[in-house]
C-alpha positions in Angstrom: -4.0 49.8 11.9 -7.5 49.3 13.3 -9.6 46.4 11.9 -13.2 46.9 11.1 -15.7 44.9 13.2 -17.8 44.4 10.1 -17.7 41.2 8.0 -16.8 41.0 4.3 -20.4 39.7 3.9 -23.3 41.9 4.7 -26.3 40.9 6.8 -28.2 39.7 3.8 -25.4 37.4 2.6 -23.9 39.6 -0.1 -20.1 39.6 -0.5 -18.6 43.0 -0.2 -16.2 44.3 -3.0 -12.4 44.1 -2.2 -12.3 47.9 -2.2 -15.3 48.3 0.1 -14.9 51.3 2.3 -15.2 49.8 5.8 -14.3 52.9 7.6 -17.1 55.0 6.0 -19.5 52.1 6.5 -18.5 51.9 10.2 -19.0 55.6 10.7 -22.5 55.4 9.1 -23.6 52.2 10.8 -22.4 53.2 14.3 -25.2 55.8 14.5 -27.7 53.8 12.3 -27.7 50.9 14.7 -29.1 53.1 17.4 -31.7 54.3 15.0 -32.7 50.7 14.2 -33.0 49.8 17.8 -35.2 52.9 18.6 -37.4 52.3 15.5 -37.8 48.6 16.3 -39.2 49.5 19.8 -41.5 52.0 18.3 -42.8 49.6 15.7 -43.5 46.9 18.3 -45.5 49.4 20.3 -47.3 50.6 17.1 -48.3 47.1 16.0 -49.2 45.7 19.4 -53.0 45.1 19.5 -53.8 47.4 16.6 -54.6 47.3 12.9 -51.8 49.4 11.4 -53.9 50.2 8.3 -56.4 52.2 10.4 -53.9 55.1 10.9 -52.5 55.7 7.4 -50.8 58.9 8.4 -48.9 57.3 11.3 -48.1 54.2 9.1 -46.6 56.5 6.4 -44.4 58.3 9.0 -43.2 55.0 10.4 -42.5 53.4 7.1 -40.6 56.4 5.8 -38.3 56.0 8.8 -37.7 52.4 8.0 -39.3 49.0 8.7 -37.3 46.6 11.0 -36.1 43.6 9.1 -38.1 41.0 11.1 -41.3 42.9 10.4 -40.8 43.6 6.7 -42.8 40.6 5.4 -45.9 41.5 7.5 -45.7 45.2 6.9 -45.0 44.8 3.1 -47.9 42.3 2.7 -50.4 44.5 4.5 -49.4 47.9 3.4 -49.3 46.9 -0.3 -52.6 45.0 -0.3 -50.9 41.7 -1.1 -52.2 40.1 2.1 -55.7 41.1 1.3 -55.3 39.7 -2.2 -54.0 36.4 -0.8 -56.9 36.2 1.6 -59.3 36.2 -1.4 -57.5 33.4 -3.2 -55.6 31.5 -0.5 -55.0 28.4 -2.7 -53.9 30.2 -5.8 -50.1 29.8 -5.4 -50.2 26.1 -4.7 -52.6 25.6 -7.5 -50.3 27.4 -10.0 -47.5 25.1 -9.1 -49.5 22.1 -10.4 -49.8 23.6 -13.9 -48.0 22.1 -16.9 -45.1 24.5 -17.5 -44.3 26.3 -20.7 -40.9 24.8 -21.7 -39.5 28.0 -23.2 -40.4 30.1 -20.1 -39.1 27.3 -17.8 -35.8 27.1 -19.7 -35.3 30.9 -19.6 -35.9 31.0 -15.8 -33.5 28.1 -15.3 -30.9 30.0 -17.3 -31.2 33.1 -15.1 -31.2 31.3 -11.7 -27.4 31.0 -11.4 -27.0 34.6 -12.7 -29.2 35.9 -9.8 -27.1 37.3 -7.0 -24.0 35.1 -7.6 -22.3 37.2 -5.0 -24.7 36.1 -2.2 -23.4 33.2 -0.1 -26.8 32.0 0.8 -28.7 32.3 -2.4 -28.1 28.8 -3.8 -30.6 27.5 -1.2 -33.2 29.9 -2.6 -32.9 28.9 -6.3 -35.7 26.2 -6.3 -38.0 28.6 -4.4 -37.1 31.4 -6.9 -37.9 29.1 -9.8 -41.3 28.2 -8.2 -42.2 31.8 -7.7 -41.2 32.9 -11.2 -42.8 30.0 -13.0 -46.0 30.4 -11.0 -46.2 34.1 -11.7 -45.4 33.6 -15.4 -48.3 31.2 -15.8 -50.6 33.4 -13.7 -49.9 36.6 -15.6 -49.5 35.6 -19.3 -49.2 39.2 -20.4 -46.0 39.7 -18.4 -44.8 36.1 -18.4 -41.2 36.2 -17.5 -38.5 38.8 -18.2 -35.1 39.5 -16.8 -35.4 41.8 -13.9 -38.2 39.8 -12.2 -35.5 37.4 -11.0 -33.7 40.1 -9.0 -37.0 41.5 -7.6 -38.3 38.0 -6.6 -34.9 37.0 -5.4 -34.5 39.9 -3.0 -38.1 39.4 -1.8 -37.2 35.8 -1.0 -34.1 36.8 1.0 -36.2 39.1 3.1 -39.3 37.0 3.6 -37.8 33.5 3.3 -41.4 32.5 2.2 -42.4 31.5 -1.4 -46.1 32.4 -1.0 -45.4 35.8 0.4 -42.8 36.4 -2.3 -45.3 35.4 -5.0 -48.0 37.8 -3.7 -45.6 40.7 -3.2 -44.3 40.1 -6.7 -47.8 40.1 -8.1 -48.8 43.3 -6.3 -45.6 45.0 -7.5 -45.8 44.0 -11.2 -49.5 44.3 -11.6 -50.5 47.2 -9.3 -47.5 49.3 -8.3 -45.5 49.3 -11.5 -47.9 48.0 -14.2 -46.7 47.8 -17.8 -43.0 48.1 -16.7 -42.3 44.4 -17.5 -44.4 43.8 -20.5 -42.8 43.4 -24.0 -43.5 47.0 -24.9 -42.6 48.3 -21.4 -44.9 51.3 -22.0 -45.0 52.7 -18.5 -41.3 52.1 -17.9 -40.4 54.1 -21.0 -42.9 56.8 -20.1 -41.5 57.1 -16.5 -37.9 57.4 -17.8 -39.1 60.3 -19.9 -40.8 61.8 -16.8 -37.6 61.3 -14.8 -35.6 63.1 -17.5 -38.0 66.0 -17.5 -38.0 66.3 -13.7 -34.2 66.3 -13.7 -34.3 69.0 -16.5 -36.5 71.1 -14.3 -34.7 70.6 -10.9 -31.1 70.1 -12.1 -30.8 71.6 -15.5 -27.0 71.8 -15.5 -26.7 68.0 -14.9 -29.4 67.3 -17.5 -27.5 69.4 -20.1 -24.1 67.9 -19.2 -25.4 64.4 -19.6 -27.1 65.3 -22.9 -23.9 67.0 -24.2 -21.9 63.8 -23.4 -24.4 61.8 -25.5 -25.7 59.5 -22.8 -29.4 58.8 -23.2 -31.5 58.5 -20.0 -32.9 55.0 -21.0 -29.3 53.7 -20.8 -29.0 55.1 -17.3 -32.4 54.5 -15.8 -33.8 51.3 -17.4 -32.2 49.0 -14.9 -33.1 51.4 -12.0 -36.8 51.0 -12.8 -36.9 47.4 -14.2 -35.2 46.1 -11.1 -36.7 48.6 -8.7 -33.2 49.6 -7.8 -32.1 46.1 -6.8 -28.6 45.4 -8.0 -28.2 49.2 -8.4 -27.9 50.7 -4.9 -26.7 49.1 -1.6 -29.1 46.4 -0.3 -30.3 48.1 2.8 -31.0 51.2 0.7 -33.0 49.1 -1.7 -35.1 47.7 1.1 -35.7 51.1 2.6 -36.9 52.3 -0.9 -39.2 49.2 -1.1 -40.6 50.0 2.4 -42.0 53.2 0.9 -42.8 51.8 -2.6 -45.2 49.2 -1.2 -47.2 51.8 0.6 -46.9 54.9 -1.6 -46.5 53.5 -5.1 -44.3 54.1 -8.1 -43.9 57.9 -7.4 -41.2 56.7 -5.0 -39.0 55.5 -7.9 -39.1 59.0 -9.4 -38.2 60.6 -6.1 -35.3 58.3 -5.7 -33.9 58.8 -9.2 -34.3 62.6 -9.0 -32.7 62.8 -5.5 -29.8 60.5 -6.6 -28.9 62.8 -9.5 -29.2 66.0 -7.5 -27.2 64.7 -4.6 -24.4 63.4 -6.9 -24.5 66.6 -8.9 -20.9 67.7 -8.3 -19.5 64.3 -9.1 -21.5 64.0 -12.3 -20.6 67.5 -13.5 -16.9 66.7 -12.9 -16.9 63.8 -15.4 -16.0 64.8 -18.9 -16.5 61.7 -21.0 -19.3 59.2 -21.5 -17.4 56.1 -20.4 -16.5 57.5 -16.9 -20.1 58.8 -16.6 -21.4 55.3 -17.3 -18.9 53.9 -14.8 -20.2 56.3 -12.2 -23.8 55.2 -12.7 -22.7 51.5 -12.6 -20.9 51.9 -9.2 -23.7 53.5 -7.2 -23.5 50.6 -4.7 -20.2 52.2 -3.5 -21.5 55.7 -3.2 -21.4 57.1 0.5 -24.5 59.1 -0.4 -26.4 55.9 -1.0 -24.7 53.8 1.6 -26.1 56.1 4.3 -29.6 54.7 3.7 -31.3 56.6 6.6 -30.0 60.0 5.5 -30.7 59.3 1.8 -34.3 58.2 2.5 -34.9 61.4 4.4 -33.6 63.4 1.5 -35.9 61.8 -1.1 -38.8 63.6 0.6 -36.9 66.9 0.8 -34.6 67.3 -2.2 -37.3 66.9 -5.0 -39.6 69.3 -3.1 -43.3 69.1 -3.8 -43.9 66.4 -6.3 -47.6 66.2 -6.8 -49.2 63.0 -8.2 -51.3 65.2 -10.6 -48.1 66.7 -11.9 -46.5 63.3 -12.5 -49.7 62.0 -14.2 -49.9 65.0 -16.5 -46.2 64.4 -17.6 -46.9 60.7 -18.1 -49.9 61.5 -20.3 -47.9 64.0 -22.3 -45.0 61.7 -23.0 -47.1 58.7 -23.6 -49.3 60.6 -26.1 -46.2 62.0 -27.9 -44.7 58.5 -28.2 -47.9 57.0 -29.6 -48.3 59.9 -32.0 -44.7 59.4 -33.3 -45.3 55.7 -33.6 -48.5 56.3 -35.6 -46.7 58.7 -37.9 -43.9 56.2 -38.5 -46.1 53.3 -39.3 
């Protein structure tokens, strides 16, 4: 019996499950490694002696095909606007660390630290940095403060950047600019976007939408973690990072593209499940899905499977569902 050349720990330090399909992974990665090598050479040439932000079209094409790991911090910081924000207030992060901390927030963060990526063999060394980033952000943005979900986002940012300040600024640009009102107490935009995702699935995959409705599984039960963690702790790590490559440049529409593509591409598996418990189990085991493990193929498909997804269309749906929710709330008060 052949032994896989791949470790039981991935390149980011996450332990693989005992039933991890090494053969499928090896088949996928044998071709993906050549893609990574080719893309790395192209990125080096693209970035050499030029401002990548000057050619937005080329930058988008490059990012959609994946950012090499060693370049992610720089590309994410610049493509998202986080670097430009940091330049305006270069002393902000260190200043925030000198503030007197709110004890309740501090206690909640400390409670969540050991719960954050316990299956990562390296993460213990990041816990102090994660605490610093989360407490600084909580005192900087009092509206959001701290909520569960932020620990997974900031934790994965730290694993990639290995830099507290970059992680703080990337977290700030995500929570305040890219997914605003996802992590507030009312979660207004998160709830709205789950409604939008449900409607897009109803339009593009009506049989799946009806099947899930008939089984009695509400979309918030499925998609809340997807959106609040930005797919961290939901899909394979490299796939999360490829999603974030696009998210930092193109904004929160990417989250809807991913969710819609995921449901459409798993259509047959979902339709074959005939009770709510197995359906929930399927959605909770997406990290094991070969469709999502092949991050390069999956990311290509998010720009094909949903078809034309105009921002004006999404904004119109957001306005519709938000207005309906506010009207219902007003009638109930």
